[in-house]
N, C-alpha and C positions, 0 to 999 in steps of 0.2 A: 407696418406695425406702428402703433401709436407710441408716443413718448410718455414719460411719467407725468402724472399730475403733481401739483404742489402737495406738500405733506398734509395740509388740512383737508383738502379734497380727497386725497387717497385714504386717509383714516376714516372719513365718513362713508367711503364705499366698502370698507371691510365689513363683511357680514358676520356680526357676532352671534347670529342665531344658528349658524352652522355648528355641527358637533365639535367639541373640543376634547372629547375622551374617546379612546379607541373602542370602548365598550358600546358607544352609542352611534357609531358610524352607520351601520346597516339599517337600523331602525328609523333613522331620520333622513335618509337620502331623499332628495327631491324626486317626485314621481317621474319627471322627464328623463332624469339620468338613470333611474332604475330600469326604465323601459328598455334602454339600450337598443341593440339591433334585433336580429331574429330571436325568437323565444328559446332561451336556453336556461340552464341552471347555473351558469357562471355568474358569481355575485358582483363582478365588476364589469360594467359596460356602459357605453354612451356613444353619442354621435361624434365622429371626428369631422369638424366643420371643414377642415382642410388638412391634407397630408402631403408631405414632400418626402420622397425616398432619397436619402443622402448616401450615395455610393462612394465609399472610401473615406478615409479620415480627413482629407483636405476639405472636402465639401461640408462634412459634419462640423468640423472645428470652426470653419468660417461662419456657418449659420449660428452655431452656439455662441461665438464671441459677440456677434451682432445682438443676439437675444439677451445675453447676460448684461450687456451695457445698457439695455433699456429696462432692466428689472426695476420694479417699484416697491414691492412688498415682501416677497419671499423667493429664495432659491433653495431647492433641495437637490443634492447630488448624492446618489446611492450607487456604490460601486464595489467591485471586487478588489480594485486597486485605485490609487489616486496619487498624482504627483503634481504639486503646484508649480514646479519648475518648467513644465512643458510650455512651449509656445504654440498658441492656437493658430497663428498666422505667420509661420516662418517664411522668410523671404519678403514679407510685407511689413511686419512689425516684430520687434524684439520683446514686446510685452509678454510676460509670463502669465499663466492662468492665475497664479496666486496674486500677482500685482493687479490683474484685471478685477478680481473679486474685491480686493481692498479698495480700488478706485471706485467701484460701484457702490459699496456701502458708505464710503466717505462722501459721495455725491448725493446720496439719497438717505436721509435720516430715518426713514421708515422701513428700510430694507434690512432683512435678516437673512443670513446664509446658514444652512445646516448641511454638513458633509458627513456621511456615514460610510465607513470603509471596513471591509472584513479585516479583522485584526491580524490574520496571517497573510493577507494579500501582499503587502510590501516585502515580507520575508520570502514568500513563495516566488514572487516575480523577480526579486533581487533588483528591482528598478527604483524603489523609493524608500529604502531603509531609513533615510534621514527623517522621514515623517514622524518617527517615534520620539525623536529627541530635539528637533529643531526648535528654535525660539523665535524665528522671524516669520513664521506662519503657524496659526492664523494671525496672531498679534493684533487682534481687533475684537472688542467685546461682542460685536454683532456677527462675527463669523465663528461658528462652533464646529470643530472637527472631532468626531468620535470614532473609536475603533470598536467594532462589534464582534465579539467572540460568538462561536456557535456552540450550542449546548451538547452537540454530538461530536465525538472525536473524529477528526479528518473530514468533517463536513465544512463547506464554505458558503459564504454569502456571495452569490454570483450575479445578482441583478445589476443592470447597467441603465440607470434611470436619471434623468434630469428634469425638473419641473420648475418653471419660472412663473410666478404670480398666479399659479393655478390656471393659466391661460394658454401657455405654450409648453410642450413637453417633448422629450426625446426618449426613444426606446430602441434597443437593438443589441449589437454585439460589441460595441466600442466603449472601453473604459477611458476615463480621463487620466491616462498614464503615458509613459514613454513607449516608443516603438509602435505607435498606432497611426502615425501620419503616413499617407501616401496618396497619390492621385491615380486616375485611370490609366496613365501611361506606364506606370511601374518602371520608370527609366532605370537603367543599370547604375548610373552615378547621379543621384539627385541629392545635392548638398542640403536640402531641407529635411531629408529623411535621416535624421540622427537623433540620438537621445540627448538629454540636457548636458551630458559630459562630452558631447561632440563625437560619440562613437556611432558610425553608420549602422543601419539595420537593413534586413532583407526586405524586398517588396512584400506588401501586405494588402490583401483585399478584404473589405468588410462592408457592412451595410447598416445604416441607422435610419429610423423614421422620425420625422418631426410632425407633430400633430397639434391642432388647436381645438378649442371648444370643449365639449363635455368629456371627450376622451382625455384631453390634457388634465382636466379637473380630476378624473379618476386616477391618473398617474400620480397627481399630487396627494390624493387620498391614500394610495398605496405607500407612497414615501412617508407620509405622516405615521401610518401604522408601523412601518419599520422603525422609524425614529423613536416612537413612543415605546415600542417593545424593547428596543435596545438601550434606551437611555433611562428608563424608569420614570418616576414621577417628576414632571417638569411642566411649567406653564407652556402649553403648545402654541405654535404660531397660528394666529387667526387666518381663516381663508380670505383670499382677496377676491372681491366681487369682480366678475368678468369685465375686462376692458374691450371685449369683442375683437381681439386682435385677429387679423387675417394675414396669411402669407402673401407675398408678392405674387401677382398673377403669372409672372414669368417662371416661377419656381414650383407652383402647385402641381402635384401629380394627380390628386383626387380631391373632389369636393363632396361633402355631406355623405359620408359612408359610415355604416354602423361598425363599431369596434367593440371587441370583447377581450378581456384580459384574463389570463390563466396564471395562477400562482402555484408554485411548488414550494412546500416547506414541510420538513419532517417534524412531527410532534413527538411528545413523550409517550412511551408505552407502545404496545403492539397496535398497529393500524392507525396511530394518531397522525394528525397533520392533513395536508391536502396534496393531491396529485393531479391537479387540473392541467398542468403542462403536458404530460405524456398523454392524458386523455384527449386533449385538444389535437395533438399531433396524430394520434391513432384515428381519430374521427376524420381528419382531412385525408389521410391515406386511404381509409375505407371508402370515402365518398367520391374520390377522384374518378372521373369517367374516361378522360382522354389523355391527360398528361400530368406528370409530377416533376417539377423542377426543384432540386434540393441543393443548397449550399450549406456545408457544415465543416466545422473544424475537425470534429471527430466522427467516425462512423464505426461505433463499437458496441452498439446496443443490440442484444439478442431480441429484445421486445420489438424494436423497429425492424430488425432483420426478418422476423417471422411475419410481421404485417406486410412488408414489401414483397416477401416471397409468395405470400398468398395471392397478392394481386398479379404478380408475374405469371403464376401458374394458370390464371384464368385465360380463356380463349380470347375474350375481347376486353382485357384489362388495359390500363393506361400505359403509355410510354413512361419510362422513369429515367431521368438524367440526374446524376449526382456529381457535384463538383466539390472536391475536398482537398485537404492538405496531403501532400505525399510524404514529406519528411516528418519523422518523429524526433522531437528535441528533448534531450534529457533521458536518463536511465529509465524512469518510470514510464514515460510515453513509449519508448522503444520496447520495453518489456511487455506492457499491457495494451496500450492503445493501438500501436502499430500492428502487433500480432493479432489482436482481436479484429482489427479492420480487415485483415486478410481473410480471416475466418468468416466474417460477415459477407464479404464480397464472394467468397467461395459458395456460401449458402445461397446468395442471390443468383449467381450464375447457374447453379444447379437447378434452380427453380425457373430460370428464364427459357422456357421451352419455345417461346414464340419470338425470340430475339427483340425484346422491347426494353432492354437494360443497357445503359452505358454509364461507366464510372470514370471520371477524368480528374486530372489536376492541371492547373493553368501553367503555361510556360511562356516566357518572354526572352528576347535577346539579352544576354548578360555581357559582362566585361570579357569573359572568355567562354564562348559557346552559349548554351542555354542557361537560363536561371529560373528556378521554380518560384512561383508566387504563393506565398503562404495564405491559405484561406482561413479567415477567422469568423466569417459570417455564420449566422444561425437562421436560415431562411427556407421556407417552403412556399411554392406557388403551385396551385392546383387548378387546371382547366382555365387559366386566365381569369378565374373567378374568385379565388381565395388567396390571401397572403397571410402567412404566419411569420412574424419576426420577433426576436427577443433574445434572451440570454441562454436558453436551453440548448445544449449540445445533444447530438444523437449518441450519447453514451449512457451508462447505467446510472451514474451519480446524479445526472440531471433529472432522473425520473422520480426520485423521492428523497435524496440525501441533501443535495444543495438547495439553497434558497434561490428560486428563479422567478422570472416574470416574462411572459410572452403575450403578444397582441395578435389578434386575428381580425382581419378585415374581410368582409363579404360583399361582393359586388351585388348591387340591386338595380343598376341601370346600365344601358349600353356604354355610357361614358366610363363607368367604373371598369367594365370589361376591357375596354380599349386601353385604359390607363394601366391596368395590371399586366396586360399583354406587353405594353411598352416597357414596363419595368423588366420583365423577363428578356425582352429583346435587347435592352440596354446592357444587361448583365452579360448575355451571350456575346454581344458586339464587343464589349471590353475584352473578354477572354479570347475572341477570335480575331481581334485587330481590325474590325470593320465598323460599320455604322448600324445603329438601331433600324434605320430605314431599310438597309440591305437585308438584315435579318428578317424584318417583317415581310419584305417582298418574297424572300425564299420560303417563308412559312406559308404565305398565300399560294405560291406555286406548288409546293411539295406536300403541304398539309401534314407535315411531320416534323417534330422537334429534332429527332435523331437524324433524319435525312437532311435537314437544314444544316445541322452541325457538320455532317460529313461533306456537304457541298462547299462549305466555307472554311473548312479546317485545313488549309494548305499553306498558310503564311508563316512568317517568323514568330508571330504571336499566335499561339494555338492551344488546343486542349489535347493533352497526352493521355492515352489510356492508362489506367492505374491497375497494377497487379494483374496483368494479363496472363501471367505464367503460374497462377496459383495451383492449378491441377487438383487432383483429388487429395483429400486429407480430412483432418478433424474439423468439426464445426462448433463444438462447445467452447465456452470461454476458456482462455488460458489460465494456468495456475498463477495466482497473484491477483486475479480480477476481484475476488471478494475482499481483498485488502486495499487495493489502490483504485478500483472503480466499482464500488458496491452500490446496489440500489438502496441499501439501508446500512446504518452503522453497525459495526461488529458488536458494539456494546450499547444497549439502549438504557 
């Protein structure tokens, strides 16, 4: 990745002809970016010149810190929560995220930072309440922190996006807040895995994607739309002309793959807004031929349950492996999400006439016995040919209530297929305590994702079957779903 130019050169590269009003974005998109990938009606799309899949918070935070330090013109951070006191490189550096951002703007007079956080995020997470009243951050005129309320009661802004210089961007399930750091070992006693107050937290698995090129430009466009919508009239940041940044060859997962972005946002009135996120997910489920690999924090959507059940009932449908969180934290999660997950799994098992479904949670050695790994990722991989990664959970509120953003990558070359298969193999290898090469070898021999898992699932790090004793029972959503996990707000 290249370093910043001097201020005069950088300002001359900023393209003032690009749109500066949200109303003019679509009509003035460069044709190359509008073309995107395969022909679809998703309005956001472009070529990802390079993609790296960042598995777990440690790798994401390392790449992010490196990218932020090289920022020249703009940084957009869009999140459900945000905590400037977290360290991105614990064990290596004590510099906090807030201090890193301040150092970046002080070193680059052309750099502006925009941070947009859901106004209830710090309250709901209880991790960053100080953000509302602290005076030591942002504490710089070119760092702006805004809290975005949602026009609908109980709806959240759930996107997790970072865009740097419209040239490098990050998308996935990881917010820049506390209790998101971990590595693939998920060691029982990792001193780096603690919040800013020094309190340790449980092992956590998550995935983020890092993209460059037109796909990054589109994430910057989405971030500007959110900022403009939430902040009202304000002189927008100009777009930064591409510096042609490329990821290091040692880290690139995929080169030159078409990307499409699905937004979810509830509008005013009946039927308003966009539901591209759930539409994209249902399309992937419908089109999968051989396999569906899913990682999800929640498994509570009746819409998703019906789509998966339909595929399981087919004679020659795909294998479906779901990795999700076992434990429900807090009263609402236990009351609604946990109980609805059991009903979804019951529905899927009743439809699984051909034994093509497995639902697991990851387990690792703990201080005393086994320890569950919390799954926070929001990921689908179909046929080693399609990846969907973003902020949408497989619950009702992600379908049309919360503000979400998801990215879909479609393989168009044999190299793409190999890279997507390698991502799936890396994820399974982490959960099974083995190597991606071993998983790939078993997949070649057995030709089955389920058989591969069963062949390798005998070590201390393993995948445990989830809710195996559910038995017969009710399938409809539990009482309280319409209040705590609705598709639409109770009052519009």
